[in-house]
N, C-alpha and C positions, 0 to 999 in steps of 0.2 A: 408538440414545438413545432414549427412551421421554418424553412429555412430560408434565410432573406436572399440564397442567391437559387431558389425553385426554378425561374425563369433564365435565367443563365446556362446557357451549352455549353458542357465543358465533356473532354474523355475523360475517363474515370475505370483505369485496370486495374481488375481483384482479384491476390492471389485466395489459394484456402487450403489443406488437408483431407480439412470434412466436409465430403457432400454439405448434411445440414447447417456451417457454419458459412457456407457458400450461397446460399438458398438465403440464407437470412439477409445476408447484407445483399442482394441483389436483388431483395425488397425493400428494404430498406434503402436505398439508394434509387431507387424504383420513385418510389412512395413521396423521397425529402426532391431530389433532384432529376425530376421527368424529363427533361431537357437532353438530360447528361444523354451521351454511350458509355457502352460498356462493353468492357474487353475481359478474358478470366483467363486464369492458368490452374490448373488443377495440380501444381507439382514446381518441382524447382528447375531440373529440363525445358520443360515447356513455356514452362514463362524466362528463362533465358531465350529462349526459341519467336518464344511469340513474341516481344517485349519493344527489341531493335528495329519491326518494321513500322510502327505511330509514332508522334509522337504525342505522351497524353501529359495531362495536365495533374492528374494524379495518382497513382501508384500506392495502393492500400495491398503491404507485405506481408504475409502469413510469416512470422518467426518459424513455425512450427514444420516449416515445409524443406526448412537445411539447417544444416547447423547453425555454428553461432560464426564460424571463419566464412563463410563459405554466405551466409548473407550477408554482411558486410563486402565482401565483394561485391555480392548483387549490388549492392547500395550506390557503391563505387564506380559500378557501369552503367548506373538508368543516369547516374551524374556525370558521369563521360560524354554519354549519348544525349541528354537533353539538360543541360545547366537547370533550368526552370522551370524542371518537371520536381513537384512535389511527394518525398512519399511520405506515410504513414505507416509506423509500425504498429502494427496488431497481435496479438502478444497473451500465453499463458502465464510468463515468465513475471515475477517482482520487476514492475517495477522501476523501483526503489532500486534495484541494486542493477539493471541492465538498460533501466530508463538515459542515463548517462551517458552509456559509450553508444547508442543508436543514435544519438542528439548528439554528440561530437563527433560524428560521421554525415552532418547537415542533413537529419531529416527532422519533420515538419512535428514528428511527434510521438509518442509511443505509447500507445492505443488496451488498456488491458479488456481481452475477450467475454471477462464479465462484466464491462461498462454498462448502463441503460439505456439509450436506444436515444437522448438527447444530448448524453454527452457523448455521442459517435457522431450524431451526427453535428456538434458544437465541434470536434476534433475534424471533418470534415470539411465543416465552412473553415475554419482558422486557416487549412491547409490550402485549401484554395486561394484562399488570400493570400498565400506565400509568407503565415506567418507561425511561430510553434505554438503546438497546443501544448499543454502542461495541465494534465489532469488536476493534480493537488490547489490548483488556484484558477479553473476554468470559467469562475465569472469574472474575474480580474482580469489586467491586460495581459494581450498575448506580446509575445515580441515576433517582432520582422527580423527576417530571413534578408543580409545581404546577398543584392544577387553575386554571381560568380563564388559567394564563399561555400565551402562543405564542413567548413568547420563553425560550430557554433566559437565568438569569443571565450565563454566561459572557462569552455575546454580546449583551448588552443594552446601547444607548447612551447616555452618563453624560446627562445634561442640556446640558452645554458641548456634548459632541459631535457631540448631535440638530441643537443650536445652527446647529452648522458645516456638518454635513451636508447640510441645509436652504438653507442661504445657498448650499452649493459646486450646488447640483442650480438649484439660482438664477442661477448662470453666476454665480456673480459670483466676482472673481479673487480671488487668496489676499492680495494686500494689503490687500483693498476692505476684508474678513474679520477685516485684523488690525487697522484704524486704528479695523475699529466694534468691537471686541470690547476689542481696548485691549491685542490681545497680538501679540507677535515672530512677522514672515512665517515666522521657522522656525520656532517653536510650532506656530502654523497647518500647515503642512505634517506635521512632526508627528503633528498631530491625524489629519488627510488621510489617512495613511496606518496608523493605527491605526483609523480608522471604517472603510479599505477591509478590511482585516482580519479585524471583526467583522461585516460586513458578505456578508465572502466574494465580491467584486469585485474586480476586478484594472483597472480605471481609470472614470472617470467617468459613458461612455457608460452602460457594466455601472449606475452606483450610480443615475443617475436614469431607467434602464428599471427597478430593480426596490425604487426609494422609494416609490412608490404603495403597493406591498404592503409592507413592509415595515412601515410607520403602523399 
């Protein structure tokens, strides 16, 4: 599969935690995007040190270079430094579980490390076009990201959800939230489940950990 962007020059930043992954990714990018300039980092600290020095069209973040919270923080930092930079998450984690969380932070896709070459090239192409790559339906349409948006619309909290999430993070009980919002406790519980699903967390501790980043 040849890339439609093979003759377009881009600045691409690759991160990886294993040398073999880095070698393979650099080879793939050079083969399919030969006009592009490649920079790289082998760990999280190096990533944070090198990234601010230049504006990149695409950053491929290896999810295993840092824990979940720090990686999401890196995504937010990249977006704050360069809002137009596209971000692909490259990971061994289950896309069905972790993909929505990273998409909610405005990334351009979640790519499994066991993906075939065609999918990796397509994911990079899709991200460089400013669209969102979805592995499960990559042959169909891609979803454009609106400029300036850091959270995809399907994952964005409503004003009520945001209010309740903020109260939960502050340690307010479901019953107290119900009283202050004039809603039933069962309704608050439903909101809580919906918030967890949108943010991509499984429990309150995880929500607290990522809440500052999510805002």
